[in-house]
N, C-alpha and C positions, 0 to 999 in steps of 0.2 A: 191195396194188398200185393200187386205185381211189383210196384215200386221197391216194396219192403223186400221182396224175394230177390229183387235185382241187386239190392244194398247188400244183403245176406251173401248173395253169391260173390260179389266183388270183396266182400270182407273175408269169406273163405279161400278167394284166390290169394288175396295178400299175406294171408298166414300163411298158405301153401309156399309162395313165395319166398317167404321171411325163413320158413324151415330149411328150404334149400339153400338159401344164403348162408344160414347157420351151419349146415350140413358142408358147405363148400370152404367155408372159413375153417371149421374144425379140420378138414382133411388137409387144406393148405399148411396149417399149423402144424400138423404130423408130418406132412411133407417137409418142412423146413426142419423138423427135427430130426428127419431120417437123414436128410442131406450133411447135416451138422454131425451126427453119428459116423457116417459114410468118410467124411472129412478127417474126422480122427482116427477112424480105423485105418485109412489109406496112410495118414501120416504115422500111425505105429508100425504098419507093414513096411513102408519104406524105411524107417527106423531102425527095423530089426533086420531087414535085407542089407542095409548099410552095415550094420554090426557083423552080420555074417561075412560079408565079404572082407571086411577088416581082419576078422578072426582068420579066414581062409588063408588070405595073402600074408 
C-alpha cells in the first residue's frame, strides 16, 4: 500500500511538472508573438516617422 502511495505521489508530481512545462511553452509562444508584433509596430513607426521627416523637409 505504501509503495502504491509513493508511485501515486510521483505520478502526481510528474503531472504537475508537465502542466508547468505546458504553461511555460505557451507563455514562450505568446512572448514570441509579442516580440513579432513589437518588431512590426516599430517598423511601421519608423516608416511613418521617416515619411513625416520627408514631408516636413
